[in-house]
N, C-alpha and C positions, 0 to 999 in steps of 0.2 A: 041659638040665636042665631039671627039671619045677620049679615054685617050693614054696618049704614051707609050707603051709597047715595051719588047724587041720583036726582029726579030727571035731570034733563039726560039726554043721549049723550053716552061716550061718545070724544072726537076720533075721526081714522085714524087707527094705530096708536091710540090711547094706550099708556102702560094701567099701570094701578098703584095707587097710596095706599100704607098702612099704617094709621097714627096708633102708636104702642105704646102703652105704658111698661117703661122697665121697673117699676118699684121705687122703695127707698134706699136701694143700693146694694142689699144680698143679693149676689147674680141668682142664688137660688131660690128666690121668689118668681122670678120671670112665668109666665102662666105656660100650660104646655101649648095650647095657640099661639103665644108670642114666638117660641121656640119654633112651633113649625113656619111662621112667616118670615120670619130670620134666614131659615135653611132657605127660603126660596127670593128673597134678595138681591136683587143685582145692587142698589146703591143707599146706604146708609147714611142718612141726613141726625147727628145729636151733638150735643153739647158733650166736654168732654168727658167727665164722670161717667155720662151714659153709655158713650162709644165703650169705655172698659167694660161694661155689666153685659152688653147686648153682643158684642163681636166674636167673642169666641163661639156664637151659635150660626154667626152667617158663612158663607162658601170662603175662601181663599182668596177667589176672584173679584169678590163684593168690591165696590168704591166705597171707601169709607169718608162724610165729609165732616170735618168738625165746625160745630158752631159755637162763635165765641161767647162766654157767658155774658148775660146782657147787652149784646151788640149784635145789628145783622152781618158782623161781618163773618165768613166763612173759608176756611181753609182746607184744601185738598191732603188729606193725612195718608189714604191709603189707595190700593188699585193702579189701574193701569197706568196713570197721569200723574202718580202720586209725585209731590213735590211741586207742582204748578200750582201758584196761590190763584184761584179764581178774581175779577175785581169785583167788588163789595157789592154782594146783594141778598136781600133778606131771605130767610128760609123757604118761605111760599114760592116765589119764583123760582129757586133753584130746585123746590119737588117736583112741580109744575113743567119745569122745563125738562127733567129726567123723564117724568112720568108721557112727557109728549114722545119722548124718542121710542116709548115702548118697553121702558123700562119697569120694573116692580121697586118700589119705593119704601123702604122704611121709615120713618117721619120719630122717633122714638124720643120719650120726655121722660122726666124724673116721676114717680107716681104714676098718677093716673091720667091720662087725655083729657078728663073733663074737668078737673082743676087745676089745667096750667095755661099759663097766661095767656100762650101766643096759638095753642091750638085751636081753639074754637076759628079764630080769623081764618088760619091756614085753611080749615075743613072747607069755610064759605068760600075761600078762593077757589081750590078746585070743584066743588059744586059750581061755581058761577062760570068756570072754565069748562065745564063737561066732562071732568076726569074723575072716574070710580074711587071710591075710599072704600076704606072700613074703619071702625075702631077698635082696636082690643085694648081692655080693660087692664089697668095693673091697680097694684096695691097702694095704694095713698099713703104717704109718708107721715101725714095726719094719724093714720090708723094704724100702718106697719111700726112705728118708731114705738110709741105706747106699748105694744105689744112686746119687742125686742127689750124695751126696760123696764119690765116688768109691773106695767103701770093699767090697772086696768079701767077703760072706761066708765063703764056701767056694773051695777052690782043688782042684787036681788030685788032692791026696790025700785031699781030702773029710773035710775037719776038721768034729768034731761043734760044733752052733750052739746056744746054748741063747737062751732070750728070757728076761727078768728085768723085771718094773713093780720098782722100786725105792721106790715110793712106796705097795705092800702088799706088798712082800717080806718073809720070815718069817728067824727066824735059823737055820732048817734048811736054807732056799733058799739064802742066802748060802754058808753050810759046804759044801753040795753043791757048789756052782757053784764055788766056789774050791777044792773040790780037780780041777776038772775042767781038762786042759790046752785044752779046745776054745776057738771063737770065743765069746764072751758079749754079746749086743745089751741094753742096756741104756735102759727109759725111765724118761728122771727130770726133773728141771727144772734150770733153771739153781743153785739154790740149795742144791740136794741132789745135785750129779753129784760132788762131791768127797767128801763122805759116803760115796757106793756107793763109789767108786775105793778107800776106806781099807778097806772092809768084805770086799772082793774081798782086799786084802791080809791084812789079821789071818785070812781064809780060808785063805790059803795059797798065792797070787798073788803073785808076784816084781813088787816095787816096778818092775824097769824092761820091765816088760809093755806093749808100744806101746795106744793108746787115742787114738779121736777122738771129738770131739763134735762135734753139729752141732746149732745152734739155726736156725728158722726155713724146717725143710728142705722142698724142693721149691719153693720160691717164691723169688723176686727178692731176699729179704731174707736170706736162706741165709749162714752163716758157720761154716767147719769151724775147731776147732785140734787142732792133733796135740800129745803128748804122752808121758807114761807115766802109770802108775798114781799113782809116785809121787812125779811133777813137776806133776800134773794142776792141784791146788790152787794153785800157785804161778802157772803157765801164763794161768790164767784172772783171776788175779789181777792180771798184767801188762797184761792184756787188758784190763783196766781194766771186766770184764763182772760182779766179785763185789766187796764189795756192790752189790746193783744194784737198782732199784725192779721192775726187770724180772725178777727173782728166779726167780718162778714159772715164767717161760716154757718149756715143755716142750722137751725136748731129747732127743736119740738118741746113745746113747754107745757104739761100736764096740771089744770089749776083745782081744786077742788076735795071736799071733806070725804067723798066717796071715792076719792084717788089719794087715799091719803098715803103718805109718805112711809109711816108703819109697816106697810103689804109688800113694800119693796124687797124688805129682807128675805120672807119665804117668796117670793114670787119673782124674783130678778133670775131667772133661769139662762140668763145667756152671757153678761159679765160674769157670771159665777163658775163659769164653764172652768177648769182646772187649770187650763192653758191659754187663758183666757188674751187674745194682743202678742202672745211669745211671737216672738221672730224666729224660729226653729231652720237652721241649715242641716238641709239635708244632700250627702255627697252623693250624690246620686243623679242621671240625668232625667228628666222629666218623664220619660215612657219607664224607666225603670221605677221611678219613685211615685207612681202614678196610685197605686192602692195605700201605700204608707201617707203620700200627705192627704188624700183623703181621711183618714183616719186622725191626722194631727189636726186637719181643718173642723173636724165633729168634736174636738176637744178645745174649738177656740184658737189654736194657735195658725201663724200665719207662715207657709211654708217656703222655702227657698232652695231650689233644688242646684247644687253645684256639680257638675262632675269634676271628680276625681282621679280618672282612668280613662283612655280611649280604646277599642277595640279595632283593632287591624288584621287583617290577611296574614295565615303561617307564611315565613320567610318561602316556606319551599311546600308547595299545594300537593305535590304526588302523594305524598302519602294519604292526605284527605280524599283526593280523587279514587284511588285504589279502596276505599275504606268503601265510598260512596257506592261503587260499582259492584263491589261485595254482597252491600245491601242489596241489591236490585238482583244478585245473581245466587241467592241463598246463604252466602258464606256463614249468616249470624241467627244464633236464637233470640237474640235480648239486641236493643240498644238502649242506652242510660243517659239520659240529660241531665246535668246537674247545674243549668243554669240556661236563662232566657237565652243570654249569648249563643249556647251551644245550640238551641235549636234555630236560633236565626243565622246561624253557621253553616248548617245543614240545610236549611231550606234554601238560602241562595245558592248553594250548591246543584239542590235538586233543579233551580229554575235553569242554572244556568245546561243543566243535561236536557231540558225540557220534562224532568219529572213533573210529580205530583203526589198527595197524598197515598196514591193507592200505592206506590212501593210500596208500604210499609204493609201491605198486607201479608199474612201468616208470620208476622217477625212482633215479638213481644215486646212494648215499650216502656220503659220507667220512667218518672222522673221527679228530682229530689226533695219537690215544694211545690204550694198550692202556685205560685207566681211561673212555674217552668210548666207546670200541670196546663195552666189557662194560655199558656203562648204556643203550647201542642193541641190546644182544644180550635184556635185560631187558626190554624196551619191545616185544620181538618182531620189529627188526628187525636185519640181518645187513650189515655195512658194506662197500661194494664197493672200498674204498681207505679202507688203514692204515699211515701213513708205513714203508718198510722197514730208514729207519735212524731218525734222530732225531726222539724225537718232539716235533716243534712244528711252528708254524706254515711253517719255513724247509724242514722235513723233507719236509711236506705235498706243498711246491710243485716238491720235488724227485721226487715221483713222479706229480705231477699232470698227464694229457696235454693237449697244445694244442688247442684248438679246431680241428674238421676238421668242413669246412662237409659233408664227403661223409656221415660216418658220425655227426656230432651233427644230428639235424634241430631242434635246440634249443640255442642259445648262453647261456641266462642260468644262472648259480646263486645260489640263496639260501645265504644268509650271518649266519644266526640268531647274534648274541652279542652280549658285554657292550656296556655304552655306554661304557667305557676303555679297550675292545682297541686293540691294535696297527694300523695301516695295510699290515703287512707282505703278510699274506696276499690282502688286494685287491690292492693295488699286483699283487703276482707274478701274480693270475690275468690282471688285464685286460693284461699283457706276456703271458701266453699266447693270449689272444686272447678271451677269456671277458668276456660281461657280467656285473657283480655286484649284487645287490639285499641290500645290507649292512644287515640288519635288527639294530636296538636290542632284542633279545627279553629283557633284564634287565638292572637297575642294581646297581652292588655299592658299598654305603653302610659306613662304619665300624661296626663290631661293638659292641654294647654291651660295657662292662667286665667280665671274668672276676672273682669273688669275692675277697674282699679276703685271706681268705689264699692264693691263686693267686698274687694283684700282688704282694703281702709275700714269697712267693718265689720271683718273677722277680728283686725288686730287691735280694732279702736273702742270694741265692746258694743258694736251697733247688733250683735245677736246675743239673744237670751239666751238659745242652749245649740249645740251641736249632733247630732246622732253621727259615730261612730259604728259603724256596722262589719269593718273587719280591720285588721293592722296597715295594712296599704291604705285603705283610708285615710288612718290618721298621719302615716309616712308620706302620703301625696299631697294633702291638704295643705300639710306645714311646709312640704316642699314648694307647693306653686302659689299657696295665697300670704303664708305665715302663720304663726303658733294663736290660737285663739284669746283673746282677753282672760284675765284672771276673774271677772265677774259672770264670765260666760260660764254655762252649767254642761258641763261635761257627760255624754252619757254611751256607754259602750255595752258592746253586744254580747262579750264575754270575757273571762278572764286572759286570754291571750292578747284581745285588743286592747283593754285594760291596761294590762303592762306594759304594750307599746306606747299609749298614752302617756301613762308615767314616767317612760325611758324619754319620753320628747317635753318633759316638766310640765306635766297637764295632769291637775286634781280632779280624780274620777269620782264623781257628784252621784251617778244613777249607774245601776248594772243589770241586765234585762234576766231575767231568771232562768229562760232558756235562750238558744238561739236562735231567734225568730227574730225579724225585724218588727213584727207588728207588737209584740212582748216588751221588745226594747220600748217602743211606742206608749204602752199601756204604762210602762214603768216609770216613764216621764211625767206622763199623766199623773199618777200618784205621789209622785215628788211636788208636782205642784200644786196638788190639792192638798198636801200636807204643810208646804210652804204656806200657802194661802189660809188656811186655817188656822194656823201659828199667827199670822200677824195680826188677824182678826181675833183671836183669846187675847191676846198683847194689848188691842185696843189700838192697834198702827194701820195706815193706811196699806191698801193693798197695792202692792207695785212688782216691776218687772225686772227680771233680775238687770235687765238692761239701763236699768234707770238708776242705778248703783254702781257710779264707775269709778272706784278707787285711782288713785295715780298708778301703783304699783304695778306690776303685772304678774300672770299667774306661777307662781313657783311649783316646785316641786316638793311632795309633801312623804316623810321616812314616817 
């Protein structure tokens, strides 16, 4: 499909504007075309919640301009001139000014530009000024939110579907909609949706017509209520969402027999995820926790990475320098990497000497697990050995071949690792007949404390779960941030870590069946699913652990 552009000739030196639909809130709903446009943007203009969705796909040097909700006020929040508040201007003028300066501008809106209140006017302004523009459609909230809420808008009978914006609907609109027996999708706010239900009843809809109301749609803050047009106000009152300081939050209501609430129990795929809405603390850096955080998100969780250790160079670099030189001169038959940090340390030393992955030619490379192997591949090195079973030092030893003087011309192994690493791998390799150069490639030290807000959330029960991936993460987290609250679910990667947690007065709720961070996440998800099922069987509301905060702190159990 060709872009929508102005028919007038472009002004000399003009840039380009993309009116981009950011979807209803889930960043994963951005289209491929939208991501491509964002990667080439010089300037972003959007409301705060939209910037949160699109910013991660833009370049680091992009200028992000925040449009205050429901006003033409704009504030520069990112980029070369961040912090300078421009004079009040409307979005159209700001967009055109940047485009006239030769910039590629992305004007991002919630949902789809075709349904945005102001986008059409801004497009007309660009057209009148001769500024070329294109439109990248997005998933409309009125369509995407019901899909995430498990509320189909049409069935095999092909019911009529009408879309109404309660904030601008006229009396005639309500009358025509109320006379229809089709499905009605109403865009409203928390404090106006009950009034919209009343308008439909007054216009002829039966009070017992099913209705679902969803707030925070497509995000982990999503919540859906089921009622009828006649009982909606009471349902929201009982749920304690009205009156509320958040009454202005947008909601999507779906009204109609064919979107019956009874179907939601079978079709609510999003809110029924095992860890839906859980805030899970991951004691790792964002880089280290990338794949683990993605896994947690797939379970509906909101991961929060908090590094508990920092990596520093060894106190004396000579040992590492000799080992790297020996690697180049043929001193080693094997090099074994037991962590991503070890790969990073060797890579940095290579770059210091002007070396690259070609220096590994003729050397066999082992990686302790998949994440370490990925770090090697990104360096340009494909490992020869990765454990086929348990991803640990013990698993690596299971597959490591014994030294054979006939087939192995060199009997030495280079083992770059942390200063506090255990001796399991060294002892095992020696037992297999190999000589080992056990080299300190980096030191691990306790990280700086996280921000005060995070520390308070840890101690005050703001997190639903914490994943402990080693004994050191237990000690360091407690040391820099305090002990997790007694409502927080404690998940440990193995018996040794669990023992350390108990020694610090924590009750261990979840234990990984294998020493793998991904198996640990699976175990937490299974725990969450069982907890959800128990609540449903008992006829109780499904709540997160952080929603039940007793006054007492977690005590050690015997």
